[in-house]
KEKE-467751 format. One line per 8 residues: number of its first residue (from 1); their letters; for each residue x, y, z of N, C-alpha, C. Coordinates in steps of 0.2 Angstrom, whole numbers. Example, Ala and Ser with C-alpha at 12.3 -4.5 7.8 and 13.67 -1.06 7.14 Angstrom:
BEGIN
1) AS) 66:-28:39:62:-22:39:66:-16:39 ~ 64:-11:35:68:-5:36:64:0:39
***
This chain:
BEGIN
1) MKKYHSTD) 1146:-535:387:1151:-538:382:1151:-534:375 ~ 1145:-531:373:1144:-527:367:1149:-521:367 ~ 1150:-518:373:1154:-513:374:1161:-514:372 ~ 1164:-520:374:1170:-522:371:1170:-523:364 ~ 1165:-526:361:1164:-527:354:1165:-521:350 ~ 1162:-515:353:1162:-509:349:1169:-506:349 ~ 1173:-508:354:1180:-505:354:1185:-509:351 ~ 1183:-516:350:1188:-521:347:1184:-526:343
9) STNISINS) 1182:-524:337:1178:-529:333:1182:-535:331 ~ 1188:-535:331:1192:-540:329:1194:-545:334 ~ 1192:-544:340:1193:-549:346:1189:-555:345 ~ 1192:-561:342:1188:-567:341:1185:-570:347 ~ 1188:-570:352:1185:-573:358:1179:-569:360 ~ 1179:-563:360:1173:-559:362:1167:-560:357 ~ 1169:-560:350:1164:-561:345:1161:-568:346 ~ 1165:-573:347:1163:-580:348:1157:-580:354
17) MLVKSAFN) 1159:-577:359:1154:-577:365:1148:-573:363 ~ 1148:-568:359:1142:-565:357:1138:-569:352 ~ 1141:-573:348:1137:-577:343:1133:-582:348 ~ 1136:-585:352:1133:-590:357:1127:-587:361 ~ 1129:-581:364:1124:-577:368:1118:-575:364 ~ 1119:-572:358:1114:-570:354:1109:-576:352 ~ 1112:-581:350:1108:-587:348:1104:-590:354 ~ 1107:-590:360:1103:-592:366:1098:-588:368
25) LGKYNEAV) 1098:-581:366:1093:-577:367:1088:-576:362 ~ 1089:-580:357:1084:-580:351:1085:-573:346 ~ 1091:-570:347:1093:-564:343:1097:-566:337 ~ 1093:-570:332:1097:-573:327:1101:-568:322 ~ 1098:-562:321:1101:-558:317:1108:-555:319 ~ 1108:-554:326:1114:-553:329:1119:-558:329 ~ 1117:-564:330:1121:-570:330:1124:-571:323 ~ 1120:-569:318:1123:-570:311:1128:-564:310
33) RFGRQIMD) 1127:-558:312:1131:-552:311:1138:-554:314 ~ 1138:-556:320:1145:-558:324:1148:-564:321 ~ 1144:-569:319:1147:-575:316:1150:-573:309 ~ 1147:-569:305:1149:-568:298:1156:-564:299 ~ 1156:-559:304:1163:-556:305:1168:-561:306 ~ 1167:-566:310:1172:-571:311:1174:-575:305 ~ 1169:-576:301:1170:-580:295:1174:-576:290 ~ 1173:-569:290:1176:-565:285:1184:-564:287
41) QRAMAPTA) 1185:-565:294:1192:-565:296:1195:-572:295 ~ 1191:-577:293:1194:-584:293:1198:-586:300 ~ 1194:-584:305:1197:-585:312:1196:-592:314 ~ 1200:-595:318:1200:-602:321:1195:-601:327 ~ 1188:-602:325:1183:-601:330:1178:-607:329 ~ 1179:-613:330:1174:-618:328:1168:-618:332 ~ 1168:-616:338:1161:-615:342:1157:-610:339 ~ 1160:-604:337:1156:-599:334:1153:-601:328
49) YLYLSVTY) 1157:-605:324:1154:-607:317:1148:-612:319 ~ 1149:-616:324:1144:-621:325:1137:-617:327 ~ 1138:-612:331:1132:-608:333:1129:-605:327 ~ 1133:-602:323:1131:-599:317:1127:-604:312 ~ 1130:-610:311:1126:-614:307:1119:-616:310 ~ 1119:-617:317:1112:-619:320:1108:-613:319 ~ 1110:-607:320:1106:-601:319:1103:-600:312 ~ 1107:-601:307:1104:-601:300:1099:-607:299
57) YSMKQYDS) 1100:-613:302:1095:-618:302:1088:-615:305 ~ 1089:-612:311:1083:-610:315:1080:-605:311 ~ 1083:-601:307:1080:-595:303:1078:-598:296 ~ 1078:-605:295:1076:-608:289:1080:-606:283 ~ 1086:-603:284:1091:-601:279:1095:-607:278 ~ 1093:-612:274:1096:-619:274:1102:-619:270 ~ 1102:-615:264:1108:-614:260:1114:-611:264 ~ 1112:-606:268:1117:-603:272:1120:-608:278
65) CIAVHDFV) 1116:-612:281:1118:-617:285:1123:-622:282 ~ 1121:-624:276:1126:-628:272:1132:-625:271 ~ 1132:-618:269:1138:-614:267:1143:-614:273 ~ 1140:-613:279:1145:-613:285:1148:-620:286 ~ 1144:-625:285:1147:-632:285:1153:-632:280 ~ 1152:-631:274:1157:-631:269:1163:-627:270 ~ 1161:-621:273:1167:-616:274:1172:-619:279 ~ 1169:-622:285:1173:-625:290:1176:-631:288
73) MDFLKETP) 1173:-635:283:1176:-641:281:1182:-639:276 ~ 1181:-634:272:1187:-632:268:1193:-629:272 ~ 1191:-625:278:1195:-622:282:1199:-626:287 ~ 1195:-630:290:1198:-635:296:1199:-642:293 ~ 1196:-644:288:1197:-650:285:1192:-656:289 ~ 1188:-653:293:1183:-657:297:1178:-653:300 ~ 1172:-656:301:1167:-652:304:1164:-657:310 ~ 1162:-653:316:1159:-657:321:1153:-661:320
81) ETMKFYAA) 1152:-666:324:1146:-670:323:1139:-666:322 ~ 1138:-661:327:1132:-657:327:1131:-653:320 ~ 1137:-650:318:1137:-646:312:1135:-650:306 ~ 1138:-656:306:1136:-661:300:1128:-662:300 ~ 1126:-663:306:1119:-665:307:1114:-660:305 ~ 1116:-653:306:1111:-648:304:1112:-647:297 ~ 1118:-648:294:1119:-647:287:1115:-653:283 ~ 1115:-659:286:1111:-664:283:1103:-663:284
89) LSYAELKQ) 1101:-660:289:1094:-658:290:1092:-653:285 ~ 1097:-648:283:1096:-643:278:1095:-646:271 ~ 1100:-650:270:1099:-653:263:1092:-657:263 ~ 1090:-660:268:1084:-663:268:1078:-658:266 ~ 1078:-653:270:1073:-647:269:1073:-645:262 ~ 1079:-645:258:1080:-643:251:1078:-649:247 ~ 1076:-655:249:1075:-661:246:1081:-663:242 ~ 1087:-662:245:1093:-665:242:1095:-671:246
97) YEKSNALL) 1091:-676:246:1091:-682:251:1097:-686:250 ~ 1100:-687:244:1106:-691:244:1112:-687:248 ~ 1113:-681:247:1118:-677:251:1116:-677:258 ~ 1110:-677:260:1108:-677:267:1110:-684:270 ~ 1109:-689:266:1110:-696:269:1118:-697:269 ~ 1122:-694:265:1129:-695:265:1132:-692:272 ~ 1129:-686:274:1131:-683:280:1129:-686:286 ~ 1122:-689:286:1120:-692:291:1124:-699:293
105) LECITIAK) 1126:-702:287:1130:-708:288:1137:-706:291 ~ 1140:-700:289:1146:-698:293:1145:-697:300 ~ 1139:-694:302:1137:-693:309:1137:-700:313 ~ 1134:-705:309:1133:-711:313:1140:-714:314 ~ 1145:-713:309:1151:-716:310:1155:-713:316 ~ 1154:-707:317:1158:-704:322:1154:-703:329 ~ 1148:-704:329:1143:-703:335:1145:-707:340 ~ 1145:-704:346:1147:-708:353:1141:-706:358
113) SKSLDSYY) 1135:-705:356:1130:-703:360:1123:-705:358 ~ 1118:-704:362:1111:-705:360:1109:-701:354 ~ 1113:-697:351:1111:-693:345:1111:-698:339 ~ 1114:-704:340:1113:-709:335:1105:-710:333 ~ 1101:-710:338:1094:-711:337:1091:-706:332 ~ 1093:-700:333:1091:-694:329:1093:-695:322 ~ 1100:-698:321:1103:-698:314:1099:-704:311 ~ 1098:-710:314:1094:-715:311:1087:-713:309
121) AALAGNYE) 1084:-709:313:1077:-707:312:1077:-702:306 ~ 1082:-698:306:1082:-693:300:1084:-697:293 ~ 1088:-702:293:1089:-706:287:1082:-709:285 ~ 1079:-712:290:1072:-715:289:1068:-710:285 ~ 1067:-704:288:1063:-699:285:1065:-697:278 ~ 1071:-697:277:1074:-695:270:1072:-701:265 ~ 1073:-707:267:1071:-713:263:1064:-713:262 ~ 1060:-711:267:1052:-711:266:1051:-706:261
129) HMKNYRMA) 1054:-700:261:1052:-695:256:1054:-697:249 ~ 1060:-701:249:1062:-704:242:1058:-710:240 ~ 1053:-712:244:1049:-717:242:1052:-724:242 ~ 1058:-724:246:1062:-731:247:1060:-733:254 ~ 1054:-736:254:1051:-738:261:1054:-743:264 ~ 1057:-748:261:1061:-753:264:1067:-751:268 ~ 1070:-746:265:1076:-743:268:1074:-739:274 ~ 1068:-735:273:1066:-731:279:1064:-736:285
137) INYYDTAY) 1061:-741:284:1059:-746:289:1065:-749:292 ~ 1070:-750:288:1076:-753:291:1080:-748:296 ~ 1080:-742:294:1083:-737:298:1079:-736:305 ~ 1072:-735:304:1068:-735:310:1069:-741:315 ~ 1070:-747:312:1070:-753:315:1077:-753:319 ~ 1082:-750:316:1089:-750:319:1089:-745:325 ~ 1086:-740:324:1085:-735:329:1081:-738:335 ~ 1076:-741:334:1072:-744:339:1076:-750:343
145) FLFKDPMR) 1080:-754:339:1084:-759:342:1089:-756:347 ~ 1092:-751:345:1097:-748:349:1095:-744:355 ~ 1089:-740:354:1087:-735:359:1080:-736:362 ~ 1076:-741:359:1069:-743:361:1064:-737:362 ~ 1065:-732:358:1060:-726:357:1054:-729:354 ~ 1048:-729:357:1042:-732:354:1040:-728:348 ~ 1042:-721:347:1041:-718:341:1043:-721:335 ~ 1049:-725:335:1052:-728:329:1047:-734:327
153) QYGIARIY) 1043:-737:332:1038:-742:330:1033:-738:327 ~ 1031:-732:329:1025:-728:326:1027:-727:319 ~ 1034:-725:318:1036:-723:311:1036:-729:306 ~ 1037:-735:309:1037:-741:304:1029:-743:303 ~ 1025:-742:308:1018:-744:307:1015:-739:302 ~ 1017:-732:303:1014:-727:298:1016:-729:291 ~ 1022:-731:290:1024:-733:283:1020:-739:280 ~ 1020:-744:284:1016:-750:282:1008:-748:281
161) DQHMQNNQ) 1006:-743:285:999:-741:284:998:-736:278 ~ 1001:-731:278:1000:-726:273:1003:-727:266 ~ 1009:-730:266:1012:-731:260:1012:-738:257 ~ 1012:-743:261:1012:-750:258:1006:-754:259 ~ 1001:-751:262:994:-754:263:995:-761:265 ~ 999:-762:270:1000:-769:273:997:-768:280 ~ 990:-769:281:986:-768:287:989:-773:293 ~ 991:-779:291:993:-783:296:999:-781:300
169) KAKKHYQL) 1004:-779:296:1011:-777:299:1010:-770:302 ~ 1005:-766:299:1004:-759:302:1001:-760:309 ~ 996:-764:310:993:-766:316:998:-768:321 ~ 1002:-773:319:1007:-776:323:1012:-770:326 ~ 1014:-766:322:1019:-761:324:1016:-755:328 ~ 1009:-754:326:1005:-749:330:1005:-752:338 ~ 1003:-758:338:1003:-761:345:1009:-761:349 ~ 1015:-762:345:1021:-762:348:1023:-755:351
177) YLKDAKTE) 1020:-750:347:1021:-743:349:1017:-742:355 ~ 1011:-744:355:1006:-743:361:1009:-746:367 ~ 1013:-751:367:1015:-755:373:1020:-750:377 ~ 1024:-746:374:1028:-742:378:1027:-734:376 ~ 1022:-732:373:1021:-725:371:1021:-721:377 ~ 1023:-715:376:1023:-709:381:1018:-704:379 ~ 1015:-701:383:1010:-696:382:1011:-690:386 ~ 1017:-688:387:1019:-682:391:1018:-676:387
185) TKNQAEIH) 1019:-675:381:1018:-669:377:1011:-669:373 ~ 1009:-664:371:1003:-663:367:1003:-668:361 ~ 1009:-667:357:1010:-671:351:1010:-678:352 ~ 1013:-681:358:1013:-688:360:1006:-690:361 ~ 1002:-686:365:995:-688:367:991:-689:360 ~ 992:-684:356:988:-684:350:989:-690:345 ~ 996:-692:345:998:-698:341:995:-704:345 ~ 996:-704:351:993:-710:355:986:-711:354
193) TYVKERIK) 982:-706:354:975:-706:353:973:-708:346 ~ 977:-706:341:976:-708:334:977:-715:333 ~ 982:-718:336:984:-725:335:979:-729:338 ~ 977:-728:344:971:-732:347:965:-732:342 ~ 963:-727:339:957:-727:335:959:-730:328 ~ 965:-729:326:967:-732:319:967:-740:320 ~ 969:-742:325:970:-750:326:963:-753:325 ~ 958:-749:328:951:-752:327:948:-753:320
201) TLQ) 951:-749:315:949:-750:309:953:-754:304 ~ 959:-757:307:963:-761:303:961:-768:304 ~ 960:-772:298:958:-779:298:964:-783:297
***
């Protein structure tokens, strides 16, 4: 495919495939190079822009991820759900939580999939960083109500435990977490072990 690129660098279809291919191979610098060429041409290539935005996020170039989102919004007057989500995550990494929340709420409005769970959890995380613990709990609770992921109960328990010093409610939600907790990954197993030990110390 690169042979064709070398002879026709303005072929948008080829460049779009190169952005996706480079991203999937972890060759982020190449993905950026091809993606930027498409942006410079202001071409109609939404899939390429999506992979470019995710590439920038993966490279921790959060300002650039947001810039791609803003470019597409200005150019196409709308952005896909996934691009909004990564821009929202980028704003959160930059500690611009209000802007992150606004995009996450847009994602929730248009979401038609289990991605909603991630959006609600991201909102909860933002509000926790903003020290608005009641709102954080509300969003974790909503995510749990809709999708029953026990990690949302862990999130609620952790807030009651670490930030609100409410041992009774922390213990209650830790126990709800343990009821359906998964231990398939190393991180899940470590959390599960921690919670079992933590409950013993809560009065």
